[in-house]
matplotlib code that plots the C-alpha trace (Angstrom):
import matplotlib.pyplot as plt

x = [-10.0, -13.1, -13.6, -11.2, -8.4, -8.9, -5.9, -3.5, -0.8, -1.1, -1.1, 1.9, 4.1, 3.1, 4.8, 7.2, 7.9, 8.0, 10.3, 12.9, 12.3, 12.9, 16.2, 17.3, 17.0, 18.5, 21.3, 21.8, 21.9, 24.4, 26.7, 26.4, 27.5, 30.5, 31.2, 31.1, 33.5, 35.9, 36.2, 36.0, 39.3, 41.0, 40.1, 41.4, 44.9, 44.6, 44.0, 46.8, 49.6, 48.2, 48.2, 51.9, 53.1, 51.0, 48.8, 45.0, 44.1, 45.8, 44.3, 40.7, 41.6, 42.6, 39.3, 37.2, 38.5, 36.9, 33.5, 34.5, 35.1, 38.0, 35.6, 39.2, 42.6, 45.0, 48.7, 50.8, 54.1, 56.1, 55.5, 52.5, 48.9, 45.8, 43.1, 39.1, 36.9, 33.5, 31.7, 27.8, 27.4, 30.5, 33.3, 37.3, 41.0, 43.9, 47.6, 50.5, 53.8, 57.0, 60.1, 63.1, 60.9, 58.8, 55.2, 54.0, 50.7, 49.7, 46.7, 49.4, 52.1, 55.4, 58.6, 60.3, 57.3, 55.7, 52.2, 51.4, 49.9]
y = [-87.7, -85.4, -82.4, -80.3, -81.6, -81.0, -78.3, -78.8, -80.0, -77.0, -74.6, -76.3, -76.4, -72.9, -72.1, -73.8, -72.2, -68.5, -69.7, -70.6, -68.3, -65.5, -67.1, -67.5, -63.7, -63.3, -65.2, -63.3, -59.7, -61.2, -62.4, -58.8, -57.0, -59.5, -59.4, -55.5, -55.9, -57.2, -55.5, -52.6, -53.6, -54.5, -51.0, -49.4, -51.1, -50.5, -46.6, -46.1, -47.8, -45.7, -42.7, -43.1, -43.4, -41.0, -38.9, -37.9, -38.7, -42.1, -43.2, -42.4, -44.1, -47.2, -47.1, -46.4, -50.1, -52.1, -49.6, -47.7, -43.9, -42.3, -40.7, -39.7, -39.7, -38.3, -37.4, -37.1, -35.7, -39.1, -39.5, -42.4, -41.6, -43.1, -43.9, -44.2, -45.7, -46.7, -49.4, -49.8, -49.8, -51.2, -48.4, -49.4, -47.8, -48.5, -47.1, -47.0, -45.4, -45.1, -47.1, -46.7, -45.9, -48.8, -48.3, -50.5, -51.1, -51.7, -50.8, -49.0, -49.9, -52.1, -51.1, -49.0, -47.9, -51.3, -51.8, -54.4, -57.3]
z = [82.4, 84.2, 82.3, 85.0, 84.0, 80.2, 79.3, 82.3, 80.3, 77.6, 80.1, 81.9, 78.7, 78.0, 81.1, 80.8, 77.5, 78.8, 81.6, 78.7, 76.9, 79.7, 81.0, 77.5, 77.1, 80.5, 79.6, 76.6, 77.7, 80.4, 77.6, 75.7, 78.8, 79.1, 75.5, 76.0, 79.3, 77.5, 74.4, 76.0, 78.2, 74.7, 73.8, 76.5, 76.2, 72.0, 73.0, 75.8, 73.9, 70.9, 72.8, 74.2, 70.4, 68.7, 70.9, 71.5, 67.9, 67.4, 70.7, 69.2, 66.0, 68.0, 70.6, 67.3, 65.4, 68.6, 68.6, 71.2, 72.4, 74.3, 77.4, 79.0, 78.4, 81.0, 80.6, 83.7, 84.7, 84.5, 80.7, 81.3, 80.3, 81.1, 78.8, 79.6, 77.3, 76.6, 74.2, 75.1, 78.4, 79.2, 80.6, 81.1, 81.7, 80.7, 81.7, 79.6, 79.7, 77.4, 79.0, 77.2, 74.0, 73.6, 75.3, 78.4, 79.5, 83.2, 85.6, 87.2, 90.4, 89.3, 89.3, 86.7, 85.0, 83.9, 85.1, 87.2, 84.8]

ax = plt.figure().add_subplot(projection="3d")
ax.plot(x, y, z, "-o")
ax.set_aspect("equal")
plt.show()
């Protein structure tokens, strides 16, 4: 082994450790964003159902249980409610309509006030 080769394995190991650390950090960040999106969708559904049954305060409470905040709540003439929530950097919306006394959640469309699933 010559003096020029000394320490190359150590430097290569350091580079691999840095690359692995960056990869883990990126995966963790992507995971947090995906989790926030999923929870935001759940919070939007819960808030929309709560808004149909109990009004704006109930929607805010339902969103808060999922650590989300209501960004917008719109009531339509057909009795449906569209709620937009934010959790972290994620935002989601849901629509609910009271159909024969029972709320139905969906993204829109569908027969008899039932949203498409």
